FIDOTI-52700 format. One record per residue (C-alpha): x negated, y, z negated. Coordinates in steps of 0.2 Angstrom, whole numbers, padded with zeros to 4 digits, always signed. Layout:
// residues N
XYZ/...
This chain:
// residues 724
-0045-0165+0096/-0033-0151+0103/-0020-0140+0095/-0006-0144+0106/+0010-0149+0098/+0015-0167+0100/+0031-0177+0099/+0032-0189+0085/+0048-0199+0083/+0060-0185+0086/+0052-0171+0079/+0039-0159+0088/+0024-0157+0076/+0010-0145+0078/-0001-0131+0070/+0004-0114+0076/-0012-0103+0078/-0013-0084+0077/-0027-0077+0088/-0035-0060+0084/-0045-0051+0097/-0055-0036+0091/-0064-0024+0104/-0072-0009+0100/-0081+0005+0110/-0090+0021+0106/-0098+0034+0116/-0108+0048+0109/-0117+0063+0118/-0128+0076+0109/-0133+0093+0117/-0145+0105+0110/-0140+0121+0120/-0152+0132+0113/-0161+0135+0096/-0146+0142+0088/-0132+0131+0096/-0130+0112+0097/-0115+0102+0102/-0110+0084+0100/-0096+0074+0106/-0089+0057+0102/-0076+0046+0108/-0071+0029+0100/-0060+0016+0106/-0052+0001+0098/-0040-0012+0103/-0036-0027+0090/-0019-0036+0094/-0014-0050+0083/-0005-0064+0095/+0010-0074+0087/+0009-0091+0080/+0024-0101+0086/+0027-0118+0093/+0042-0113+0104/+0041-0101+0118/+0043-0081+0115/+0044-0086+0096/+0035-0078+0081/+0028-0060+0080/+0015-0050+0087/+0004-0035+0080/-0001-0022+0091/-0015-0012+0084/-0024+0001+0095/-0031+0017+0095/-0043+0031+0100/-0050+0047+0094/-0061+0061+0101/-0071+0073+0093/-0081+0089+0098/-0092+0099+0085/-0102+0115+0089/-0113+0120+0077/-0120+0138+0078/-0134+0147+0067/-0128+0165+0070/-0141+0173+0059/-0154+0164+0047/-0139+0167+0034/-0123+0163+0043/-0119+0145+0051/-0103+0142+0060/-0096+0125+0062/-0082+0122+0075/-0073+0106+0076/-0060+0099+0088/-0052+0082+0085/-0039+0071+0093/-0033+0054+0086/-0021+0041+0093/-0015+0027+0083/-0002+0013+0089/+0003+0001+0075/+0018-0011+0078/+0024-0027+0071/+0037-0034+0083/+0044-0049+0090/+0037-0056+0106/+0044-0045+0120/+0051-0049+0137/+0052-0039+0153/+0071-0039+0154/+0088-0039+0144/+0087-0057+0140/+0102-0056+0128/+0112-0048+0142/+0107-0061+0154/+0112-0075+0144/+0129-0066+0138/+0125-0061+0121/+0134-0046+0117/+0132-0034+0102/+0114-0033+0098/+0101-0020+0102/+0098-0015+0120/+0082-0005+0116/+0068-0013+0127/+0057-0014+0113/+0069-0027+0105/+0073-0038+0121/+0069-0056+0118/+0075-0073+0112/+0088-0071+0097/+0085-0081+0081/+0096-0098+0084/+0096-0111+0069/+0104-0127+0067/+0108-0136+0051/+0094-0149+0047/+0081-0142+0062/+0070-0128+0064/+0076-0113+0074/+0070-0105+0089/+0068-0086+0095/+0065-0073+0083/+0075-0059+0074/+0063-0051+0062/+0059-0033+0059/+0052-0023+0073/+0043-0009+0063/+0029+0003+0067/+0023+0019+0073/+0014+0028+0086/+0004+0045+0080/-0005+0058+0089/-0014+0070+0078/-0022+0086+0086/-0034+0096+0074/-0045+0112+0075/-0056+0116+0061/-0069+0130+0057/-0081+0132+0043/-0092+0147+0040/-0107+0147+0028/-0115+0163+0022/-0129+0164+0010/-0133+0181+0004/-0144+0184-0012/-0137+0173-0026/-0121+0169-0017/-0117+0154-0005/-0101+0155+0001/-0090+0146+0012/-0073+0149+0021/-0063+0141+0035/-0047+0134+0040/-0040+0117+0046/-0025+0117+0058/-0016+0101+0064/+0000+0096+0074/+0005+0078+0071/+0018+0069+0084/+0024+0052+0078/+0035+0040+0085/+0043+0028+0072/+0054+0013+0072/+0060+0001+0059/+0075-0008+0068/+0079-0024+0056/+0086-0040+0064/+0088-0031+0081/+0090-0047+0094/+0105-0054+0083/+0103-0071+0072/+0116-0086+0075/+0117-0101+0064/+0126-0117+0068/+0131-0128+0054/+0141-0143+0054/+0158-0134+0054/+0168-0134+0070/+0164-0152+0075/+0167-0158+0056/+0183-0167+0050/+0193-0158+0039/+0197-0162+0020/+0213-0161+0012/+0211-0143+0009/+0208-0140+0028/+0189-0136+0026/+0175-0146+0034/+0171-0161+0025/+0153-0164+0021/+0144-0177+0029/+0153-0175+0046/+0150-0166+0062/+0133-0159+0068/+0126-0142+0070/+0119-0146+0087/+0136-0151+0092/+0143-0134+0086/+0128-0125+0096/+0134-0135+0112/+0152-0129+0109/+0145-0110+0105/+0154-0109+0090/+0142-0101+0077/+0145-0102+0057/+0137-0085+0054/+0130-0072+0066/+0123-0054+0062/+0116-0040+0073/+0110-0023+0072/+0120-0008+0078/+0110+0008+0086/+0092+0010+0083/+0081+0019+0071/+0068+0025+0085/+0065+0043+0081/+0051+0055+0086/+0045+0067+0073/+0035+0082+0073/+0025+0092+0058/+0011+0104+0055/-0002+0105+0042/-0012+0122+0038/-0026+0123+0026/-0036+0139+0022/-0051+0140+0009/-0064+0151+0003/-0078+0146-0010/-0092+0153-0018/-0107+0145-0027/-0115+0159-0037/-0131+0157-0045/-0129+0170-0059/-0145+0167-0068/-0159+0153-0066/-0149+0143-0080/-0131+0146-0074/-0121+0142-0058/-0102+0145-0056/-0093+0139-0042/-0076+0146-0039/-0063+0145-0024/-0045+0146-0019/-0037+0134-0006/-0020+0135+0002/-0011+0122+0010/+0005+0121+0018/+0012+0104+0027/+0028+0107+0035/+0042+0095+0033/+0044+0082+0048/+0058+0088+0060/+0066+0074+0070/+0067+0077+0090/+0084+0065+0089/+0093+0076+0076/+0108+0063+0076/+0096+0051+0068/+0092+0060+0052/+0103+0067+0037/+0103+0074+0020/+0115+0069+0005/+0125+0082-0004/+0128+0076-0022/+0141+0089-0025/+0153+0082-0013/+0145+0063-0013/+0142+0065+0007/+0130+0064+0020/+0126+0080+0028/+0119+0083+0046/+0108+0095+0055/+0118+0092+0071/+0133+0100+0062/+0123+0115+0054/+0126+0107+0037/+0108+0106+0033/+0092+0112+0041/+0083+0102+0055/+0069+0097+0044/+0082+0091+0030/+0068+0094+0017/+0065+0113+0011/+0047+0119+0016/+0036+0122+0002/+0026+0138+0004/+0017+0139-0013/+0003+0127-0013/-0011+0138-0019/-0025+0127-0026/-0038+0136-0036/-0055+0128-0041/-0068+0133-0055/-0084+0124-0060/-0101+0128-0068/-0117+0120-0071/-0129+0126-0084/-0146+0120-0086/-0154+0130-0101/-0170+0136-0100/-0175+0131-0117/-0169+0112-0114/-0174+0110-0096/-0170+0091-0097/-0151+0095-0101/-0138+0100-0088/-0119+0104-0093/-0106+0103-0080/-0088+0107-0081/-0073+0109-0069/-0055+0112-0067/-0044+0112-0052/-0027+0109-0043/-0024+0096-0029/-0009+0093-0019/-0003+0078-0010/+0009+0075+0006/+0024+0066+0002/+0023+0049+0010/+0029+0047+0028/+0037+0030+0023/+0052+0039+0017/+0055+0049+0032/+0056+0031+0041/+0069+0025+0029/+0081+0039+0033/+0082+0033+0051/+0088+0016+0045/+0104+0019+0038/+0121+0023+0044/+0127+0030+0055/+0112+0029+0066/+0108+0011+0062/+0117-0002+0052/+0120-0021+0052/+0135-0032+0056/+0138-0048+0049/+0151-0062+0053/+0155-0078+0044/+0167-0091+0049/+0175-0105+0038/+0176-0119+0053/+0195-0118+0052/+0204-0115+0069/+0193-0108+0083/+0181-0094+0079/+0185-0077+0088/+0167-0077+0095/+0158-0089+0106/+0139-0089+0111/+0137-0083+0128/+0154-0076+0130/+0157-0063+0115/+0145-0068+0103/+0145-0052+0093/+0157-0038+0094/+0151-0022+0104/+0152-0010+0090/+0149+0008+0094/+0138+0019+0085/+0150+0032+0077/+0152+0050+0081/+0144+0062+0069/+0158+0074+0065/+0163+0084+0050/+0177+0070+0047/+0162+0055+0046/+0165+0044+0031/+0152+0032+0025/+0157+0014+0029/+0163+0004+0015/+0151-0007+0004/+0135+0004+0009/+0118+0006+0002/+0113+0022+0006/+0095+0029+0007/+0091+0048+0003/+0078+0060+0001/+0076+0074-0012/+0080+0090-0002/+0067+0101-0013/+0051+0100-0003/+0038+0105-0018/+0024+0094-0015/+0014+0081-0027/+0001+0089-0036/-0013+0084-0048/-0021+0096-0061/-0039+0089-0065/-0053+0094-0077/-0069+0087-0081/-0084+0090-0093/-0101+0080-0092/-0118+0081-0101/-0132+0074-0092/-0151+0071-0099/-0166+0067-0090/-0178+0054-0098/-0196+0055-0091/-0197+0056-0073/-0186+0041-0068/-0171+0040-0081/-0155+0049-0081/-0141+0048-0094/-0124+0056-0092/-0108+0056-0103/-0092+0063-0096/-0073+0066-0100/-0062+0066-0086/-0044+0070-0087/-0029+0074-0075/-0009+0077-0075/+0001+0072-0059/+0018+0080-0058/+0031+0079-0044/+0025+0061-0039/+0035+0049-0029/+0049+0039-0039/+0062+0030-0030/+0079+0024-0041/+0097+0021-0040/+0106+0037-0041/+0123+0029-0041/+0120+0017-0056/+0132+0015-0070/+0120+0023-0083/+0121+0037-0093/+0107+0050-0102/+0105+0045-0120/+0112+0027-0119/+0095+0018-0116/+0099-0001-0115/+0117-0002-0111/+0126-0001-0094/+0140+0012-0094/+0152+0008-0081/+0162+0024-0083/+0147+0034-0078/+0146+0028-0060/+0142+0043-0049/+0152+0040-0034/+0170+0032-0033/+0173+0016-0023/+0182+0027-0011/+0166+0035-0005/+0160+0019+0004/+0144+0020-0007/+0140+0004-0018/+0121+0010-0022/+0109+0023-0017/+0091+0021-0016/+0085+0038-0020/+0068+0044-0015/+0064+0058-0028/+0049+0067-0034/+0052+0064-0051/+0036+0053-0056/+0024+0059-0068/+0007+0053-0073/-0009+0057-0084/-0026+0050-0085/-0040+0051-0099/-0058+0043-0097/-0075+0043-0104/-0088+0039-0093/-0106+0034-0098/-0119+0031-0084/-0138+0027-0086/-0149+0026-0070/-0166+0023-0066/-0173+0029-0049/-0180+0016-0037/-0201+0016-0042/-0213+0002-0044/-0200-0009-0035/-0187-0009-0047/-0170+0003-0050/-0155+0001-0060/-0137+0009-0062/-0126+0006-0076/-0110+0013-0079/-0096+0011-0093/-0079+0019-0092/-0066+0018-0105/-0050+0025-0099/-0031+0025-0099/-0020+0028-0085/-0001+0032-0090/+0013+0035-0078/+0032+0033-0075/+0029+0024-0059/+0015+0015-0050/+0023+0009-0035/+0029+0027-0027/+0039+0024-0012/+0034+0005-0013/+0044-0001-0027/+0057+0003-0040/+0049-0002-0056/+0062+0009-0066/+0073+0001-0079/+0087+0013-0084/+0090+0026-0069/+0097+0038-0082/+0082+0037-0094/+0066+0038-0086/+0057+0039-0103/+0059+0020-0104/+0047+0020-0088/+0033+0028-0096/+0018+0016-0100/+0001+0010-0094/+0000+0010-0076/+0000-0005-0067/-0018-0003-0061/-0023+0003-0078/-0040-0004-0083/-0045+0000-0100/-0063-0004-0100/-0074-0007-0085/-0094-0010-0085/-0104-0011-0070/-0123-0014-0069/-0132-0014-0052/-0151-0019-0050/-0163-0020-0037/-0179-0027-0039/-0194-0033-0028/-0203-0048-0033/-0220-0044-0040/-0228-0057-0028/-0239-0054-0011/-0251-0041-0005/-0252-0026-0016/-0242-0034-0030/-0246-0041-0048/-0248-0059-0041/-0257-0064-0026/-0261-0046-0023/-0275-0052-0011/-0266-0064-0001/-0270-0068+0016/-0257-0065+0031/-0250-0082+0031/-0247-0083+0011/-0241-0065+0011/-0228-0070+0024/-0222-0084+0014/-0224-0077-0004/-0222-0058-0002/-0208-0047+0003/-0194-0055-0007/-0181-0044-0015/-0168-0048-0027/-0152-0037-0031/-0137-0041-0043/-0120-0033-0048/-0114-0037-0064/-0095-0031-0068/-0085-0033-0083/-0068-0026-0085/-0053-0029-0095/-0036-0035-0088/-0021-0027-0080/-0004-0023-0086/+0012-0032-0082/+0031-0030-0085/+0039-0044-0094/+0055-0048-0083/+0071-0054-0085/+0084-0059-0071/+0094-0045-0067/+0112-0046-0074/+0115-0027-0076/+0125-0025-0060/+0113-0012-0054/+0103-0014-0039/+0085-0006-0037/+0080-0009-0054/+0067-0020-0061/+0075-0028-0076/+0064-0032-0092/+0066-0046-0105/+0072-0041-0123/+0058-0040-0136/+0062-0053-0150/+0051-0044-0164/+0039-0058-0163/+0021-0052-0160/+0016-0057-0142/-0001-0064-0149/+0007-0074-0163/+0002-0092-0165/+0017-0104-0160/+0022-0122-0161/+0027-0132-0145/+0027-0151-0145/+0021-0151-0163/+0004-0143-0158/+0000-0125-0166/-0005-0115-0150/-0015-0099-0151/-0011-0089-0137/-0028-0084-0126/-0037-0096-0135/-0043-0114-0134/-0039-0117-0116/-0049-0133-0116/-0041-0139-0133/-0023-0137-0141/-0018-0124-0127/-0020-0136-0112/-0005-0126-0104/-0015-0110-0104/-0003-0099-0114/-0008-0082-0113/+0005-0074-0125/+0018-0081-0136/+0034-0084-0125/+0045-0083-0140/+0041-0065-0141/+0053-0062-0127/+0071-0067-0123/+0083-0065-0107/+0092-0048-0106/+0111-0050-0108/+0124-0046-0095/+0126-0028-0093/+0111-0022-0103/+0094-0016-0101/+0080-0026-0109/+0072-0019-0124/+0054-0023-0121/+0042-0009-0115/+0034-0005-0098/+0017-0016-0094/+0017-0022-0111/+0006-0037-0107/-0013-0035-0102/-0019-0050-0092/-0036-0057-0093/-0052-0047-0091/-0068-0057-0083/-0086-0056-0081/-0094-0058-0064/-0111-0059-0057/-0115-0056-0039/-0133-0060-0034/-0142-0058-0017/-0160-0063-0012/-0167-0055+0004/-0183-0059+0014/-0190-0051+0029/-0202-0060+0041/-0211-0049+0054/-0212-0059+0069/-0220-0046+0081/-0222-0029+0080/-0205-0027+0087/-0196-0042+0080/-0190-0045+0063/-0180-0059+0054/-0172-0057+0039/-0164-0071+0028/-0152-0068+0015/-0143-0078+0003/-0129-0071-0007/-0120-0079-0022/-0104-0072-0027/-0098-0075-0044/-0115-0083-0045/-0113-0092-0063/-0095-0099-0058/-0086-0089-0071/-0067-0094-0072/-0058-0077-0068/-0040-0079-0072/-0025-0072-0063/-0011-0062-0074/+0000-0075-0083/+0019-0079-0077/+0029-0065-0084/+0046-0069-0078/+0056-0076-0094/+0067-0086-0083/+0052-0096-0076/+0047-0114-0085/+0029-0108-0085/+0033-0091-0094/+0018-0086-0103/+0006-0096-0094/-0008-0093-0083/-0005-0103-0067/-0019-0097-0055/-0037-0090-0054/-0048-0082-0042/-0059-0090-0031/-0075-0100-0038/-0093-0098-0033/-0096-0093-0015/-0113-0096-0008/-0118-0087+0009/-0133-0090+0018/-0138-0080+0035/-0152-0076+0047/-0152-0059+0056/-0165-0056+0070/-0169-0038+0074/-0178-0032+0090/
C-alpha cells in the first residue's frame, strides 16, 4: 500500500512523510615524521537534510543540516622534559529551518506585493480558506551559518617536582544569522465579501463562501514581513593559561593556575541591522549614527580565572586521600540574544491588515495584495512605530561567571573497593535573565500592578520591552557519595548517591521569561526547574560463572562452552526525586513576558480533601479513592485576580520521582578466528515501573493537580551484530 494521497469524496486525504538522509564521511592521516615529531590530520563531512512533509506542492518546511571540520595537530618532543602540541582547526556548520525554496521570486511573478524579496524567502505564500486546509507556507525562516577558525598551542614542561602547562587558544568566528518570521505573507479568505449583509451591514453568518472570496481575490486578513533580519557577525575569542602541578612532598600535591579569557562582542557587518537602547531617553540608539559602539555591547577585558587545588595522601594513612579545589569559570553570553536584536524595527517588522467585509477592500490578491512598505531610514529623528514590542540587550558586557569549590575524602578498602564522600558548591552571577523592563510594577510592591510606574509613555511607541539582562543568580550545594568496586573475578559495581539543591532566579535564561514581578526579582528565587534533590545510581557488570574456567561447567567442551559460557549481564538502577514546577494562573496582570502564578490559599498542598463525597489523599492510593491521580490538593491554590501577581512561590510543586532498572544481556559467539557474532537483549524499564510525569499545574485547567501522563513502559530490544 502506498503513501500517495487519495481523493475521498471532496477531500484530499493522505499521510505526509518526512525523510531524513544522514551521510557522514571521515578521513584521517597519521604521519610519524621522526622520533620527536608526529603529525595527524582529519577531515569530517556530514549532510543530514530533513525533507518536508506536505500533501501540497512546495508546502511544509525543510531543515538544512550540514557541516565540515578539519583539524591538524603537530606533537613535538622538544626535550625529554618538554612537549609541545600545536593544533589548527576549522569548522563549518549550516543549520537552517526554512520553507521549501524556489528558484525565482514566485510572489512577484503572481503579483503579490509587500512580502520579502530575499531569495531565501522566495516561495508560495500561505493561503487559507474558511473550512478548508490551506496551501503554501509562511513560517519562520531561522538558522545560522558559522565558520570557526582556531589556533592553539600547549606546552608541557616537567622539571623536578613541577609539571607545568601553559599555552593559548585563539579563535575567530564568522556567523550569518536569519530569523525572518512570516516572510512570504499570509492571506486568509473567510466568507466575508461574498456573504449577504445583515441589518447592521456586516456579513451574515452562514452566507457566502471562503473559496468564492478567494476567486475574487478579496482577503479578510493579510500579513507579511517588511525588511529582513539577515545579518553577518564576526567575533574573536582569546584564551591564555598557565598551570603547575607541584608535588611538594610525597604526601602533598598542589595544583595552581591562572586563565585569562576574552570574548569580543559580535560586530555586525550590516550596522543598520542592529541597535542598542538608551533608558535615559527611552529610544533606540544606532551605531550608524555614532550613538553607540559598533559592537553595541561593551567589551569585558577583566576575565581572570584563578584555580587552586590540592591532594593530600598522608603517609600515616596511605589508604586515605583528601582533595580540595576552588576556581572561577566564565561563560559566553548566548548568541541567541544577538539574533533577536536583528528581528525588531526598524530593520524588520510585520504589517497586518484586517477587513470587515463592508464595501470593497483596498487590496486584491494578485494586484496589490499587501502595501509596499519601505524600511524606514535610520536618522536622529527616527521614532519607534506605535504599539511596538521592543527587544534590547544589556549594554554592560561583563560575562556570566561561576564560583566553584569542592572538598572530598577518598578511602581505599582492600585492593578493589573505593569509597568517596564529597561536598560540591557553586555560585553563579550575571546569568542570563529576560524580563519586561516596561512593566507597570514598582520595587517593594510585591503582588500588585502599579499603573503609574509604567517606564515609557504611550507616545514613545513602546507597549512592552523584552529586555535581555545579566541579572540572573544561582547557587548549588551537594553531598556526593560513591562506592566503587573495580572489575575483577568477573564483577564490578559503581554506586553513587547525590543529595543536592540547586537554587536560582531564572532557569530559562534567554529561552524563557519565568519571572513574576519584573520589579521584584526576589520573588523569582526558588528551586531550579531542573533541581533533583536526590538521585541514586548503581551500575553492575557481571560475567555469568558458567563455562570453561568458571565455577560451573569449568571443564566444558567446545560446543557446550560455546552455548553456556561467555554470558555477561549489566544493569543500571536509578532512583531520583521529582522536578519542580510553578503553579500557574491565567495572566490578567496586563503585563507581557511574565509567568503568572496562582495565589496560595493557605491550605497545605499535601492536605487531604473531599471530592465527590470521597476523601482523597494527594499522591497516594492511585488504585483506590484517588483514581483521578491527584498529586496535590487543588484547593491550595486559586486564580490570581486581575492586576495582581500570584502569591505562591516559585517551583513549589515537586513532581513524582521514580525507580528504574535497565538490564542488558550479552553473549559473543566465536564463529571463526576472524568472525564473531554478538547477541544482545536489552530491557529498558525492565520491571515495567510506572514513571509519572509532573502533574497539571495550570489552575484554570479542569485537570488541575492531576497526573495525566507517564513515561514509556518497558521496552525490549533484541539485536545481533556480526564482526569480521
